[in-house]
C-alpha positions as CSV (number, residue, x, y, z in Angstrom):
1,M,0.0,-0.1,0.1
2,T,1.0,3.7,-0.7
3,F,0.6,6.6,1.8
4,Q,-1.5,9.4,1.0
5,L,-0.9,13.1,2.6
6,S,-4.3,13.1,4.5
7,E,-3.3,9.2,5.9
8,I,-0.3,10.9,7.0
9,L,-1.6,13.8,8.7
10,E,-4.5,11.5,10.4
11,S,-1.5,9.5,11.7
12,I,0.1,12.6,13.4
13,S,-3.2,13.8,14.9
14,F,-4.0,10.3,16.1
15,V,-0.5,10.2,17.8
16,S,-1.1,13.7,19.4
17,L,-4.9,13.0,20.7
18,D,-4.2,9.6,21.9
19,H,-0.8,9.2,23.2
20,F,0.2,6.3,20.8
21,D,3.8,5.4,20.3
22,I,6.0,3.3,18.4
23,R,7.1,0.8,21.2
24,T,10.5,-0.1,19.6
25,V,12.2,-0.1,16.6
26,T,14.8,-3.0,16.4
27,L,17.6,-3.5,14.1
28,G,18.1,-7.2,13.5
29,L,21.6,-8.4,12.7
30,S,23.2,-11.7,11.4
31,L,26.7,-12.8,13.5
32,R,27.2,-15.8,11.3
33,D,29.8,-14.3,9.4
34,C,31.9,-13.3,12.6
35,S,34.9,-15.7,13.1
36,A,38.1,-15.5,15.0
37,T,40.8,-18.1,15.8
38,T,40.7,-17.0,19.6
39,P,38.0,-16.1,22.0
40,R,38.9,-12.8,22.4
41,G,39.3,-12.0,18.6
42,L,35.8,-13.5,18.1
43,A,34.2,-11.0,21.0
44,N,36.1,-8.2,19.2
45,C,34.5,-9.5,16.0
46,V,31.4,-9.3,17.1
47,Y,31.6,-5.9,19.1
48,D,32.7,-4.6,15.5
49,R,29.9,-6.0,13.7
50,I,27.3,-4.5,16.0
51,M,28.8,-0.8,16.0
52,T,29.2,-0.8,12.1
53,A,25.7,-2.0,11.4
54,G,24.1,-0.1,14.2
55,S,25.7,3.2,14.3
56,R,22.9,5.0,12.4
57,L,19.9,3.5,14.1
58,I,19.5,6.1,16.9
59,P,19.9,9.0,14.7
60,T,18.0,7.8,11.8
61,V,14.7,6.7,14.3
62,E,15.2,10.2,16.0
63,E,15.2,11.9,12.6
64,I,12.0,10.1,11.4
65,S,10.2,11.0,15.0
66,A,10.7,14.3,14.7
67,R,9.6,14.3,11.0
68,Y,6.1,12.8,11.6
69,N,5.7,13.7,15.3
70,V,5.6,10.0,16.2
71,P,7.4,9.3,19.3
72,V,9.3,6.2,19.7
73,A,9.9,4.8,23.2
74,N,12.7,2.2,22.7
75,K,15.4,1.6,19.9
76,R,17.0,-1.9,20.3
77,V,18.9,-4.7,18.5
78,A,18.4,-8.4,17.9
79,I,21.4,-10.6,17.0
80,T,21.9,-14.0,15.7
81,P,21.5,-16.5,19.0
82,V,24.8,-16.4,20.5
83,S,24.9,-20.3,20.8
84,F,26.0,-20.5,17.4
85,L,29.2,-18.5,18.0
86,C,29.7,-20.9,21.1
87,D,30.0,-24.4,19.2
88,G,33.7,-25.3,19.3
89,S,34.5,-22.8,22.0
90,Q,36.0,-22.6,25.5
91,E,33.7,-22.2,28.6
92,H,34.7,-18.6,29.2
93,T,33.8,-17.7,25.6
94,P,30.4,-16.8,26.5
95,L,31.1,-14.3,29.2
96,L,33.6,-12.6,26.6
97,L,31.2,-12.5,24.2
98,A,28.3,-10.9,26.3
99,K,30.6,-8.3,27.7
100,A,31.4,-7.2,24.1
101,I,27.9,-7.2,23.1
102,D,26.5,-5.1,26.3
103,R,29.6,-2.7,25.6
104,A,28.5,-2.2,22.0
105,A,24.8,-1.7,23.2
106,H,25.8,1.0,25.7
107,E,28.0,2.7,23.1
108,L,25.2,2.6,20.6
109,G,22.9,4.2,23.2
110,V,20.2,1.5,22.8
111,D,18.1,0.0,25.7
112,F,18.5,-3.3,25.1
113,I,19.9,-5.9,22.7
114,G,18.8,-9.4,22.8
115,G,20.2,-12.9,21.3
116,F,22.3,-14.4,23.9
117,S,20.0,-17.2,23.1
118,G,19.9,-21.2,22.3
119,L,17.5,-23.3,20.3
120,L,17.4,-26.6,22.9
121,Q,13.8,-28.2,22.2
122,R,15.7,-31.3,20.8
123,D,19.4,-31.4,22.7
124,I,22.0,-29.4,24.0
125,T,25.3,-29.1,22.5
126,R,28.9,-28.4,24.3
127,G,28.7,-25.0,23.0
128,E,24.9,-24.3,24.2
129,M,26.0,-25.8,27.8
130,H,28.9,-23.6,28.1
131,L,26.2,-20.6,27.3
132,L,23.8,-22.1,30.0
133,N,26.4,-22.1,32.3
134,S,27.4,-18.8,32.1
135,L,24.1,-17.2,32.4
136,P,24.2,-16.2,36.5
137,E,27.5,-14.4,35.5
138,V,26.3,-13.2,32.3
139,L,23.0,-11.5,33.4
140,S,24.5,-10.1,36.6
141,Q,27.5,-8.6,34.8
142,T,25.6,-6.9,31.9
143,K,23.1,-4.4,32.1
144,R,21.4,-4.4,28.8
145,L,22.0,-7.9,27.4
146,C,18.9,-10.0,27.1
147,S,18.4,-13.7,26.7
148,S,16.6,-16.3,25.8
149,F,15.8,-20.4,25.2
150,N,13.5,-22.4,23.1
151,V,12.8,-25.5,24.9
152,A,9.9,-26.8,23.0
153,T,8.3,-26.6,19.5
154,S,5.1,-28.5,18.5
155,R,7.3,-30.3,16.0
156,E,10.1,-31.6,18.1
157,G,8.7,-31.8,21.7
158,L,9.5,-30.4,25.0
159,N,13.0,-30.8,26.2
160,F,12.7,-31.2,29.8
161,D,16.3,-31.7,30.5
162,A,16.7,-28.1,29.3
163,I,14.0,-27.0,31.4
164,K,15.8,-28.3,34.8
165,I,18.8,-26.7,33.6
166,L,17.1,-23.5,33.1
167,A,15.2,-23.5,36.4
168,Q,18.4,-23.9,38.3
169,Q,20.0,-21.1,36.5
170,I,17.1,-19.1,37.3
171,H,17.4,-19.7,40.7
172,E,21.3,-18.7,40.5
173,I,20.6,-15.5,38.9
174,A,18.1,-14.4,41.3
175,L,20.6,-15.3,44.0
176,K,23.3,-13.2,41.9
177,T,21.3,-9.8,41.7
178,A,19.4,-10.4,45.2
179,D,19.9,-6.6,45.7
180,E,18.2,-5.6,42.9
181,D,15.2,-7.9,43.5
182,A,16.2,-10.6,41.0
183,I,16.5,-8.5,38.1
184,G,18.7,-10.5,36.3
185,C,15.8,-13.0,35.9
186,A,13.7,-10.1,34.1
187,K,16.3,-10.5,31.2
188,L,15.8,-14.0,30.4
189,V,12.9,-15.9,28.8
190,V,12.1,-19.4,28.3
191,F,10.0,-20.2,25.1
192,A,7.9,-22.6,23.2
193,N,7.7,-22.3,19.6
194,A,10.0,-18.8,19.8
195,V,9.5,-16.8,16.7
196,E,12.5,-15.7,14.6
197,D,11.3,-12.0,14.2
198,N,10.3,-10.6,17.7
199,P,11.4,-7.3,17.9
200,F,10.2,-7.1,21.6
201,M,12.7,-7.8,24.7
202,A,13.4,-9.8,26.6
203,G,13.0,-12.7,24.1
204,A,14.0,-11.1,20.8
205,F,16.9,-12.7,18.4
206,H,17.7,-12.5,14.7
207,G,16.6,-16.0,13.3
208,I,18.9,-18.1,11.3
209,S,16.4,-18.0,8.5
210,Q,16.8,-14.1,8.5
211,G,19.2,-12.1,6.3
212,D,22.2,-9.8,7.2
213,E,20.3,-7.0,8.5
214,C,16.6,-5.9,8.6
215,I,14.6,-3.3,10.6
216,S,11.5,-4.2,12.8
217,V,8.7,-2.3,14.5
218,G,7.1,-2.8,17.6
219,I,3.6,-0.9,17.8
220,S,1.7,-0.5,20.9
221,G,-1.5,1.6,22.2
222,P,-3.3,0.2,25.2
223,G,-4.3,4.0,25.8
224,V,-5.5,4.8,22.2
225,V,-7.8,1.2,22.5
226,R,-8.9,2.4,26.2
227,Q,-10.0,5.8,24.7
228,V,-11.9,4.4,22.1
229,M,-13.8,1.9,24.4
230,E,-14.5,4.5,26.9
231,S,-16.6,6.6,24.1
232,L,-18.5,3.1,23.3
233,P,-22.0,2.8,24.9
234,A,-22.1,0.3,28.0
235,D,-24.5,-2.1,26.1
236,L,-23.0,-2.6,22.9
237,P,-22.6,-6.1,21.9
238,L,-19.1,-7.7,22.0
239,H,-19.0,-8.2,18.3
240,K,-19.3,-4.6,17.6
241,I,-16.6,-3.8,20.2
242,A,-14.6,-6.2,18.1
243,E,-15.0,-4.2,14.9
244,E,-14.3,-1.1,16.9
245,I,-11.0,-2.5,18.2
246,K,-10.1,-3.8,14.7
247,K,-10.8,-0.3,13.2
248,T,-8.1,1.3,15.9
249,S,-5.8,-1.7,15.5
250,F,-5.8,-0.8,11.6
251,K,-4.8,2.7,12.2
252,M,-2.2,2.0,14.6
253,T,-0.6,-0.5,12.0
254,R,-0.6,2.2,9.2
255,V,1.4,4.4,11.3
256,G,3.9,1.2,12.2
257,E,4.0,0.6,8.5
258,L,5.0,4.4,7.5
259,F,7.5,3.9,10.0
260,L,8.7,0.8,8.8
261,Q,9.4,2.0,5.3
262,E,11.2,5.2,6.1
263,C,13.5,3.6,8.8
264,S,14.1,0.9,6.0
265,K,14.8,3.3,3.1
266,A,17.0,5.6,5.3
267,M,19.1,3.0,6.9
268,G,19.3,0.8,3.6
269,Y,18.2,-2.4,5.2
270,P,15.4,-4.4,4.2
271,P,12.2,-4.2,6.2
272,G,11.5,-6.8,8.5
273,I,8.1,-7.4,10.4
274,I,5.7,-5.1,12.2
275,D,4.4,-6.4,15.5
276,I,1.3,-5.3,16.4
277,S,1.1,-6.2,19.7
278,L,-0.5,-4.2,22.9
279,A,2.4,-3.8,25.1
280,P,1.4,-2.0,28.6
281,T,3.9,0.3,30.6
282,P,3.5,1.1,34.5
283,V,2.2,4.6,33.2
284,P,-1.4,5.3,34.0
285,G,-3.7,4.8,31.3
286,D,-1.4,2.4,29.4
287,S,-2.9,-0.7,30.5
288,V,-4.2,-3.8,28.8
289,G,-5.7,-4.4,32.1
290,D,-8.0,-1.3,31.7
291,V,-9.1,-2.4,28.4
292,L,-10.6,-5.5,29.8
293,K,-12.1,-4.1,32.6
294,L,-14.1,-1.6,30.0
295,I,-15.1,-4.5,28.2
296,G,-17.0,-5.5,31.1
297,L,-14.9,-7.0,33.8
298,E,-14.7,-5.7,37.6
299,Q,-11.5,-6.9,37.9
300,V,-8.9,-8.6,35.7
301,G,-8.9,-12.3,36.8
302,T,-12.6,-12.9,37.7
303,H,-14.6,-15.1,35.5
304,G,-15.2,-14.0,31.7
305,T,-11.5,-12.4,32.0
306,T,-10.3,-15.1,29.4
307,A,-13.2,-14.8,26.9
308,A,-12.5,-10.7,27.2
309,L,-8.9,-11.3,26.4
310,A,-9.3,-13.8,23.5
311,L,-11.8,-10.9,21.9
312,L,-9.2,-8.4,22.2
313,N,-6.4,-10.7,21.1
314,D,-8.0,-11.5,18.1
315,A,-9.4,-8.1,17.3
316,I,-5.6,-6.6,17.3
317,K,-4.5,-9.3,15.1
318,K,-7.1,-9.0,12.3
319,G,-7.2,-5.2,12.3
320,G,-3.3,-5.0,11.9
321,M,-3.2,-7.9,9.3
322,M,-5.5,-5.9,7.1
323,A,-3.3,-2.6,7.2
324,T,0.2,-4.3,6.6
325,S,1.9,-7.2,4.5
326,H,4.3,-7.2,7.4
327,V,2.9,-8.6,10.3
328,G,5.0,-10.9,12.4
329,G,6.4,-11.5,15.9
330,M,3.9,-12.0,18.3
331,S,1.1,-9.6,17.4
332,G,-1.9,-9.8,19.9
333,A,-1.8,-8.4,23.6
334,F,0.8,-8.8,26.4
335,I,0.0,-9.2,29.6
336,P,3.2,-8.9,32.0
337,V,2.3,-8.5,35.4
338,S,4.8,-5.8,36.5
339,E,4.6,-3.6,33.8
340,D,0.4,-3.2,33.7
341,A,-1.2,-1.3,36.4
342,A,-4.6,-3.0,36.5
343,M,-2.6,-6.4,36.5
344,I,-0.5,-5.2,39.6
345,E,-3.9,-4.3,41.4
346,S,-5.6,-7.4,40.4
347,A,-2.7,-9.7,41.9
348,K,-2.3,-7.5,44.8
349,N,-6.2,-7.7,45.8
350,G,-6.2,-11.4,45.0
351,S,-8.7,-11.5,42.0
352,L,-5.7,-12.4,39.7
353,T,-4.4,-15.8,41.1
354,F,-0.9,-17.7,39.4
355,D,-3.3,-20.3,38.1
356,K,-5.6,-17.7,36.4
357,L,-3.0,-15.9,34.9
358,E,-1.8,-19.3,33.4
359,S,-5.2,-19.8,31.9
360,L,-5.0,-16.6,30.2
361,T,-1.9,-17.4,28.2
362,C,-3.9,-19.9,26.3
363,V,-5.2,-16.8,24.3
364,C,-2.8,-14.1,24.7
365,S,0.3,-13.4,22.8
366,V,2.8,-14.6,25.3
367,G,3.0,-16.5,28.6
368,L,3.8,-16.0,32.2
369,D,5.6,-12.5,31.7
370,M,7.2,-10.7,34.4
371,V,5.6,-12.8,37.1
372,A,7.6,-12.2,40.6
373,I,7.3,-15.5,43.0
374,P,8.5,-16.0,46.4
375,G,12.5,-16.4,46.8
376,D,12.2,-19.8,48.4
377,T,10.5,-21.5,45.6
378,P,12.2,-24.9,45.1
379,V,13.7,-25.2,41.7
380,S,11.8,-28.1,40.9
381,T,8.5,-25.9,41.1
382,I,10.3,-23.1,38.9
383,A,10.7,-26.3,36.2
384,G,7.4,-27.3,36.7
385,I,6.0,-23.9,35.9
386,L,8.3,-23.4,32.9
387,A,7.1,-27.0,31.8
388,D,3.5,-26.4,32.3
389,E,3.7,-23.0,30.2
390,C,5.5,-24.5,27.6
391,A,3.5,-27.6,27.3
392,L,0.7,-25.2,26.6
393,G,2.3,-23.8,23.2
394,M,3.7,-27.1,22.4
395,V,0.1,-28.5,22.0
396,N,-1.7,-25.7,21.1
397,H,0.6,-24.7,18.0
398,K,1.2,-21.1,19.6
399,T,4.3,-19.2,21.0
400,T,4.4,-19.4,25.1
401,G,7.2,-17.8,27.1
402,V,8.1,-17.5,30.9
403,R,9.5,-14.8,32.5
404,I,9.7,-15.5,36.2
405,I,11.3,-13.9,38.9
406,P,11.8,-15.7,42.5
407,V,12.8,-12.8,44.5
408,P,15.1,-13.6,47.7
409,G,13.7,-12.7,50.8
410,K,10.6,-12.2,49.8
411,V,7.2,-14.0,50.3
412,A,3.6,-13.5,48.8
413,G,2.3,-10.4,49.3
414,D,5.3,-8.6,49.1
415,M,6.6,-6.1,46.4
416,A,9.6,-6.1,44.2
417,Y,10.6,-3.3,42.6
418,F,12.6,-3.2,39.0
419,G,11.9,0.6,38.0
420,G,11.8,2.1,34.5
421,L,9.3,0.2,32.1
422,L,9.8,-3.1,34.1
423,G,7.8,-1.6,36.8
424,E,6.9,-3.3,40.0
425,A,5.1,-6.7,40.8
426,P,3.4,-8.3,43.8
427,I,4.9,-11.5,44.7
428,M,2.3,-14.3,43.9
429,E,1.9,-17.1,45.6
430,V,2.7,-20.5,44.0
431,H,1.6,-24.2,44.7
432,R,3.4,-25.6,47.9
433,E,2.7,-29.2,46.8
434,S,5.9,-30.6,45.3
435,C,6.8,-31.7,41.7
436,E,10.2,-33.2,42.9
437,Q,9.7,-36.2,41.6
438,L,8.8,-35.3,38.1
439,F,11.6,-32.8,38.1
440,R,14.0,-36.1,39.0
441,R,12.9,-37.8,35.9
442,G,14.1,-35.6,33.3
443,G,14.3,-36.8,29.6
444,F,11.9,-35.1,27.1
445,I,8.1,-34.8,26.3
446,P,7.8,-36.6,23.0
447,T,6.1,-34.6,19.9
448,P,2.3,-34.4,20.5
449,I,0.2,-35.9,17.8
450,Q,-1.0,-32.5,16.6
451,G,2.6,-32.1,15.6
452,F,2.7,-34.7,12.6
453,R,0.6,-32.7,9.9
454,N,2.3,-33.8,6.7
């Protein structure tokens, strides 16, 4: 589609009136051409690649943002999964790479850089094990580096051995960053069916089927949808609410399409995708939970919440897909507990329980996101949480993820404070009944019958 002047002017008005923003512009970079004879040389090669390719990212985004009066919340980079650079490497290579990548992110001025990642759904190589073993040191010694691991797919099954290792590492990361309420765990996502083109952190990485570089855009606007909902009659039927949300999503996505094309042209990199997710922030009015309440809920978590979220998620996707051919990433509604004021409120007053949150992930665009749990939660229970969520994704052919934060020294009802866009989270109670025997078994869960579609 081409843009008419009237559409651009409408977009500018839309932004100024409804506080819409581009949530992220993410530069995807392949590191597959990085090689050296020593770990230090490899780290330097990776650093140089990121600095050279990303040098114009922030000036370009800021210029386009000013030209169209479209605010951009975050500028980010996603790289090829670092595990591919670790095969055949030494044990200390991942930490050297992590520090080089984090230094590059700091010097570029980007908010986060994602891709300290591995694809573990089938098995674990020696290089991937080096990467896993480095996680506590890496995520406690870096500030902008994000990590993710895929442990299940609908076609490969679920690697429970990988989940066991990651559960232990989450526990260790929490201890290493205990003085910051275990913030290191906020930079680690465990996925089922991870997508290769996700521009949002902490789960972004530049997939192995991608080209050398690309520009992707993540749009967001819970506040925009909230304002539309507030203008609708209280007795409007649900299908008409869905229509209004679709129209709003279409407009938001057209702004994202404009920004994607302009960034791609200015930087000389091909356009990647537009992720049309509703991603909340702690800022008042920028809440997915508030939208759910306007659909008809007294509190998020009460009966009917799953149905309301299903309606919202589907309408956002449908509206966005009519506006661009570049839809990708997660695309839908995010429900990170610590980043959404209404979700925080509902978790505090008990209407949103851990089990209800897990059920909501069956119909939203991601899984258990930014959920804080008691610091004394056993490693086996953390593994059970990871396995449950990834099993939902594996069986239902959808992407699910877990960003779980066991906060040392805190119990259910306490608060964890992360600051910035990560917000704050009430410590949620988890089941105290043990899954230790399941944990000890290890192994893998075979491919579900739904995975055989040939």
